[in-house]
Wavefront OBJ file of the C-alpha trace (Angstrom):
o trace
v -209.826 191.944 204.438
v -209.107 191.306 208.107
v -205.459 190.809 208.992
v -204.154 188.038 211.172
v -204.527 188.519 214.929
v -201.459 189.429 216.989
v -199.134 186.494 217.583
v -200.157 184.679 214.398
v -198.033 184.850 211.286
v -199.036 187.481 208.779
v -198.134 187.778 205.141
v -199.444 190.341 202.650
v -201.974 189.137 200.113
v -200.945 189.187 196.443
v -201.947 192.318 194.497
v -205.499 192.440 193.103
v -204.492 191.813 189.486
v -202.711 188.567 190.470
v -205.677 187.431 192.540
v -208.099 188.113 189.690
v -205.890 186.344 187.160
v -205.648 183.252 189.354
v -209.377 183.319 190.096
v -210.238 183.468 186.391
v -207.858 180.597 185.601
v -209.290 178.419 188.375
v -212.874 179.178 187.322
v -212.057 178.503 183.662
v -210.673 175.109 184.665
v -213.687 174.154 186.771
v -216.551 175.745 184.847
v -215.966 176.010 181.094
v -219.008 177.496 179.383
v -221.774 176.423 179.309
v -222.613 175.293 182.857
v -226.161 174.090 182.378
v -226.808 173.475 186.091
v -225.741 176.982 187.104
v -227.682 178.499 184.201
v -230.836 176.752 185.374
v -230.420 178.378 188.794
v -230.693 181.813 187.188
v -229.571 185.156 188.574
v -231.894 185.475 191.565
v -230.242 187.168 194.544
v -228.896 184.455 196.835
v -227.184 184.280 200.199
v -225.010 181.298 201.165
v -222.773 180.325 204.073
v -219.261 178.900 203.932
v -218.812 176.336 206.694
v -215.805 174.946 208.490
v -216.559 171.362 209.534
v -213.291 169.989 210.882
v -211.781 172.863 212.845
v -210.938 173.022 216.480
v -207.914 170.736 216.408
v -204.586 171.976 217.735
v -203.273 174.750 215.527
v -206.236 174.842 213.118
v -205.943 178.123 211.174
v -208.165 179.751 208.537
v -206.219 180.799 205.445
v -206.891 181.588 201.797
v -209.521 184.303 202.216
v -208.048 186.730 199.614
v -208.054 183.981 196.960
v -211.573 182.759 197.776
v -212.840 186.333 197.827
v -211.295 186.946 194.393
v -213.042 183.856 193.010
v -216.422 185.043 194.231
v -215.640 188.567 193.030
v -215.030 187.329 189.494
v -218.313 185.377 189.633
v -220.183 188.529 190.682
v -220.554 187.884 194.408
v -219.615 189.619 197.666
v -218.100 187.910 200.731
v -218.460 188.893 204.391
v -216.022 187.082 206.678
v -217.135 185.876 210.105
v -213.766 184.338 210.981
v -210.768 186.572 210.167
v -207.840 185.360 208.147
v -205.232 183.688 210.365
v -207.635 183.088 213.242
v -208.117 179.726 214.938
v -210.898 177.679 213.363
v -213.844 177.125 215.718
v -214.657 173.565 216.798
v -217.317 171.605 214.929
v -219.447 173.156 212.190
v -219.026 176.926 212.090
v -219.842 179.682 209.628
v -216.605 181.305 208.455
v -218.129 183.549 205.763
v -221.345 184.615 204.058
v -221.620 184.988 200.281
v -224.205 187.156 198.512
v -224.832 187.417 194.792
v -226.631 185.919 191.821
v -227.420 182.223 192.263
v -225.392 181.213 189.210
v -222.405 183.166 190.489
v -222.562 181.581 193.950
v -222.717 178.115 192.401
v -219.872 178.865 189.979
v -217.503 179.970 192.719
v -218.581 177.611 195.496
v -216.369 174.554 194.930
v -213.310 176.498 193.752
v -213.448 178.765 196.815
v -213.921 175.835 199.199
v -210.993 173.959 197.643
v -208.788 177.010 198.077
v -209.802 177.532 201.691
v -209.334 173.864 202.511
v -205.883 173.644 200.976
v -204.609 176.966 202.326
v -206.018 176.308 205.800
v -204.337 172.895 205.851
v -200.967 174.389 204.933
v -201.335 177.244 207.437
v -202.458 174.857 210.194
v -199.484 172.537 209.709
v -197.126 175.521 209.583
v -198.579 176.871 212.826
v -198.125 173.497 214.514
v -194.505 173.241 213.406
v -193.729 176.760 214.614
v -195.491 175.942 217.880
v -193.329 172.848 218.413
v -190.160 174.866 217.801
v -191.160 177.717 220.117
v -192.274 175.344 222.882
v -188.720 174.001 222.967
v -187.169 177.451 223.134
v -185.836 177.480 219.566
v -186.080 180.953 218.028
v -184.970 180.164 214.468
v -187.012 180.166 211.274
v -189.331 177.356 210.195
v -189.669 177.542 206.412
v -191.433 175.827 203.537
v -189.957 174.437 200.334
v -190.381 174.772 196.565
v -192.277 171.458 196.528
v -195.600 173.158 195.861
v -198.635 172.155 193.810
v -198.234 173.314 190.177
v -200.503 176.288 189.566
v -201.116 176.810 193.265
v -197.697 177.953 194.511
v -198.662 181.542 195.277
v -201.564 180.419 197.458
v -199.517 177.780 199.297
v -196.602 180.151 199.914
v -199.047 182.735 201.205
v -200.630 180.143 203.516
v -197.231 179.272 205.007
v -196.868 182.894 206.052
v -200.357 182.995 207.545
v -199.380 180.001 209.680
v -196.257 181.773 210.943
v -193.666 179.998 208.790
v -191.324 181.543 206.238
v -192.384 180.891 202.616
v -188.712 180.514 201.545
v -187.891 181.312 197.923
v -190.818 181.796 195.553
v -189.046 180.251 192.566
v -185.811 179.905 190.669
v -185.668 183.653 190.064
v -185.274 184.534 193.749
v -182.625 183.197 196.069
v -179.842 181.482 194.090
v -179.568 177.871 195.202
v -176.988 175.292 194.127
v -178.430 171.855 194.851
v -176.783 168.442 194.667
v -177.452 168.187 190.929
v -175.736 171.514 190.339
v -172.764 170.444 192.448
v -172.471 167.216 190.488
v -171.768 169.359 187.425
v -169.268 171.589 189.228
v -166.275 169.589 187.963
v -167.164 170.545 184.378
v -167.157 174.237 185.321
v -163.814 174.204 187.108
v -164.956 173.116 190.572
v -167.320 174.473 193.215
v -165.437 177.720 193.795
v -165.486 178.552 190.090
v -169.167 177.647 189.885
v -170.002 179.936 192.797
v -168.084 182.762 191.122
v -170.054 182.165 187.923
v -173.463 182.260 189.581
v -172.459 185.350 191.540
v -171.689 187.131 188.282
v -174.891 185.891 186.627
v -177.130 186.669 189.587
v -175.809 190.099 190.495
v -174.839 191.542 193.845
v -178.384 191.810 195.265
v -179.123 188.077 195.497
v -177.984 185.701 198.221
v -176.505 182.307 197.431
v -177.401 179.029 199.139
v -175.517 175.759 198.615
v -176.965 172.355 199.480
v -174.436 170.086 201.215
v -174.530 166.530 202.503
v -171.487 166.564 204.791
v -169.439 168.855 206.998
v -166.610 168.814 204.447
v -168.882 169.991 201.638
v -170.408 172.647 203.875
v -167.037 174.055 204.921
v -165.871 174.125 201.291
v -169.030 175.933 200.138
v -168.895 178.466 202.973
v -165.232 179.086 202.247
v -166.030 179.629 198.581
v -168.531 182.381 199.384
v -171.944 180.832 200.053
v -174.244 182.998 202.189
v -176.414 180.062 203.322
v -175.464 176.439 203.853
v -178.261 173.893 203.523
v -177.390 170.690 205.364
v -179.594 168.122 203.665
v -180.545 164.608 204.762
v -178.120 164.408 207.689
v -178.997 162.455 210.809
v -179.595 164.816 213.750
v -176.290 164.065 215.516
v -174.311 164.486 212.296
v -176.282 167.612 211.441
v -175.517 169.393 214.711
v -171.826 168.502 214.527
v -171.565 169.812 210.953
v -173.469 172.991 211.813
v -171.150 173.664 214.752
v -168.097 173.330 212.497
v -169.546 175.709 209.916
v -170.477 178.324 212.536
v -167.036 178.078 214.171
v -165.243 178.670 210.878
v -167.789 181.049 209.285
v -169.955 182.671 211.970
v -171.681 184.972 209.482
v -173.035 182.127 207.361
v -176.661 181.070 207.821
v -177.134 177.334 208.406
v -180.317 175.642 207.244
v -181.455 172.049 207.770
v -183.748 169.940 205.598
v -184.581 166.323 204.835
v -186.544 163.946 207.052
v -188.051 166.817 209.034
v -191.706 166.217 209.864
v -193.726 167.357 212.849
v -192.814 164.291 214.890
v -189.050 164.509 214.223
v -188.727 168.298 214.281
v -187.456 168.518 217.901
v -184.425 166.365 217.002
v -183.292 168.968 214.452
v -183.525 171.995 216.753
v -180.132 173.214 217.888
v -178.066 176.299 218.721
v -176.138 176.264 215.427
v -179.181 175.859 213.156
v -180.771 179.081 211.950
v -183.525 177.657 209.779
v -185.494 174.452 209.331
v -187.044 173.683 205.970
v -189.964 171.281 205.848
v -192.856 170.598 203.548
v -196.073 171.890 205.084
l 1 2 3 4 5 6 7 8 9 10 11 12 13 14 15 16 17 18 19 20 21 22 23 24 25 26 27 28 29 30 31 32 33 34 35 36 37 38 39 40 41 42 43 44 45 46 47 48 49 50 51 52 53 54 55 56 57 58 59 60 61 62 63 64 65 66 67 68 69 70 71 72 73 74 75 76 77 78 79 80 81 82 83 84 85 86 87 88 89 90 91 92 93 94 95 96 97 98 99 100 101 102 103 104 105 106 107 108 109 110 111 112 113 114 115 116 117 118 119 120 121 122 123 124 125 126 127 128 129 130 131 132 133 134 135 136 137 138 139 140 141 142 143 144 145 146 147 148 149 150 151 152 153 154 155 156 157 158 159 160 161 162 163 164 165 166 167 168 169 170 171 172 173 174 175 176 177 178 179 180 181 182 183 184 185 186 187 188 189 190 191 192 193 194 195 196 197 198 199 200 201 202 203 204 205 206 207 208 209 210 211 212 213 214 215 216 217 218 219 220 221 222 223 224 225 226 227 228 229 230 231 232 233 234 235 236 237 238 239 240 241 242 243 244 245 246 247 248 249 250 251 252 253 254 255 256 257 258 259 260 261 262 263 264 265 266 267 268 269 270 271 272 273 274 275 276 277 278 279 280 281 282 283
């Protein structure tokens, strides 16, 4: 598998057993036995091309090759890539890969593999554009994704974020500890925010960082003072966001400040600032 070219984001592919498990699940969903049309095609040796038809736009990136290759591998086929993972998609119609194998296997994996490549390439392309906007304005912080992923497809979408140069952020509830607004609403029943933070620290262990979502400077200062490692300033207008971030950094310079809410490609420049370490947006 070709790695991403220099300058493009790179993220390691999942291990083979995870790729195979996902590929089998996706194929089981799409092609429960029997598939009469594929059976009629037989097992004659076949060669097919995977085409990109809408590439060439700004920031268009190929992503998802390990997952597509696993799908074809499970269906008994071999893939040769003509465009490497993480590379810019050529303009117009272009061959990105060639597939060889039994006709029934090529047909079984075709649509699943194309869906994967389309979705992953879309996520990676949008991530690359967002990172490009941030870098063009001299902001050196981290552009990250969210946990708002497609059920059953999270691993592929998180991987695609990395291919596009963005940070995948936490993979799930078992990673970074995050207290969101709904958790904070229950803090009174646990003795307040400080007591809640102490409780999650004890439950999570010393190896895991803690992030607290806040909707005002006052909440952010209280959470940072209570021991949060990361402050997520959520749904603040840009002017209010930058003022709150400056207050947090002045009082707690070691705390990471993250921004989210209302951040899309068009509004991203408004959220870039010297006191913001990370921007979280849905790719």
